[in-house]
NUVEX-367906 format. One record per residue (C-alpha): residue in one letter; residue number from 1; x, y, z. Coordinates in steps of 0.5 Angstrom, whole numbers. Example, Ala and Ser with C-alpha at 12.3 -4.5 7.8 and 13.67 -1.06 7.14 Angstrom:
<atoms>
+------+-----+-------+-------+-------+
! code ! pos !     u !     v !     w !
+------+-----+-------+-------+-------+
!    A !   1 !    25 !    -9 !    16 !
!    S !   2 !    27 !    -2 !    14 !
+------+-----+-------+-------+-------+
</atoms>
This chain:
<atoms>
+------+-----+-------+-------+-------+
! code ! pos !     u !     v !     w !
+------+-----+-------+-------+-------+
!    M !   1 !   216 !   239 !   200 !
!    P !   2 !   211 !   234 !   200 !
!    F !   3 !   203 !   236 !   200 !
!    A !   4 !   198 !   231 !   204 !
!    V !   5 !   192 !   231 !   200 !
!    R !   6 !   185 !   227 !   200 !
!    Q !   7 !   180 !   227 !   195 !
!    T !   8 !   173 !   226 !   195 !
!    D !   9 !   166 !   228 !   192 !
!    Y !  10 !   161 !   233 !   195 !
!    Q !  11 !   155 !   233 !   191 !
!    K !  12 !   158 !   231 !   185 !
!    N !  13 !   163 !   236 !   185 !
!    P !  14 !   171 !   234 !   186 !
!    M !  15 !   173 !   236 !   193 !
!    L !  16 !   180 !   237 !   195 !
!    N !  17 !   183 !   237 !   202 !
!    I !  18 !   190 !   239 !   202 !
!    C !  19 !   196 !   242 !   207 !
!    D !  20 !   203 !   242 !   208 !
!    A !  21 !   205 !   235 !   210 !
!    E !  22 !   209 !   238 !   216 !
!    L !  23 !   202 !   240 !   219 !
!    L !  24 !   199 !   234 !   219 !
!    G !  25 !   196 !   232 !   225 !
!    K !  26 !   198 !   238 !   229 !
!    T !  27 !   192 !   243 !   232 !
!    I !  28 !   193 !   250 !   231 !
!    T !  29 !   190 !   255 !   236 !
!    E !  30 !   188 !   262 !   237 !
!    G !  31 !   184 !   264 !   243 !
!    E !  32 !   178 !   260 !   243 !
!    L !  33 !   179 !   258 !   236 !
!    N !  34 !   182 !   251 !   235 !
!    M !  35 !   183 !   247 !   228 !
!    H !  36 !   186 !   240 !   228 !
!    I !  37 !   189 !   238 !   221 !
!    S !  38 !   187 !   231 !   222 !
!    E !  39 !   190 !   225 !   218 !
!    S !  40 !   183 !   223 !   217 !
!    Y !  41 !   181 !   230 !   213 !
!    Y !  42 !   188 !   232 !   210 !
!    G !  43 !   192 !   226 !   210 !
!    D !  44 !   190 !   220 !   205 !
!    R !  45 !   196 !   220 !   201 !
!    F !  46 !   202 !   225 !   200 !
!    V !  47 !   204 !   228 !   193 !
!    D !  48 !   209 !   232 !   190 !
!    K !  49 !   208 !   239 !   187 !
!    D !  50 !   207 !   237 !   180 !
!    E !  51 !   201 !   233 !   182 !
!    A !  52 !   199 !   238 !   187 !
!    Q !  53 !   198 !   243 !   181 !
!    T !  54 !   194 !   238 !   177 !
!    L !  55 !   189 !   237 !   183 !
!    L !  56 !   188 !   244 !   185 !
!    K !  57 !   187 !   245 !   177 !
!    N !  58 !   182 !   240 !   177 !
!    S !  59 !   178 !   241 !   183 !
!    T !  60 !   172 !   245 !   184 !
!    I !  61 !   172 !   245 !   192 !
!    I !  62 !   179 !   246 !   195 !
!    N !  63 !   180 !   246 !   203 !
!    L !  64 !   188 !   249 !   204 !
!    V !  65 !   192 !   250 !   210 !
!    G !  66 !   199 !   252 !   210 !
!    N !  67 !   204 !   257 !   207 !
!    E !  68 !   207 !   252 !   201 !
!    T !  69 !   200 !   250 !   199 !
!    I !  70 !   197 !   257 !   199 !
!    S !  71 !   203 !   260 !   195 !
!    L !  72 !   202 !   254 !   190 !
!    C !  73 !   194 !   256 !   190 !
!    I !  74 !   195 !   263 !   189 !
!    E !  75 !   201 !   262 !   184 !
!    L !  76 !   196 !   258 !   180 !
!    G !  77 !   191 !   264 !   180 !
!    I !  78 !   186 !   260 !   184 !
!    G !  79 !   183 !   263 !   190 !
!    S !  80 !   185 !   270 !   193 !
!    E !  81 !   190 !   273 !   198 !
!    N !  82 !   185 !   277 !   200 !
!    A !  83 !   181 !   271 !   202 !
!    V !  84 !   187 !   268 !   206 !
!    K !  85 !   185 !   268 !   214 !
!    K !  86 !   190 !   266 !   219 !
!    I !  87 !   190 !   262 !   226 !
!    S !  88 !   196 !   263 !   230 !
!    G !  89 !   200 !   265 !   223 !
!    V !  90 !   198 !   259 !   220 !
!    P !  91 !   194 !   261 !   213 !
!    F !  92 !   188 !   257 !   211 !
!    L !  93 !   183 !   258 !   205 !
!    I !  94 !   177 !   255 !   202 !
!    V !  95 !   176 !   256 !   195 !
!    F !  96 !   169 !   254 !   191 !
!    K !  97 !   170 !   255 !   183 !
!    M !  98 !   164 !   257 !   179 !
+------+-----+-------+-------+-------+
</atoms>
């Protein structure tokens, strides 16, 4: 399964926005909370699992959305399952490495 990614720098720290490719362009809603998984934020390019692993390991700030993306992150020991939140059953996670 491909992942959609966008890499930037935030205050000289490598930042990665990554999501399950199938979620790109969708809006998830729960009550008054809406989250749009936009191409401009997540969809610069598509990568395979190996490249996604490398990007996750080398990024300091990571914004993640989707089951596959978060499972991969947790498998790598990045982030905590306790920190995962869900909107309409879709998990998201924000990681800041110190």
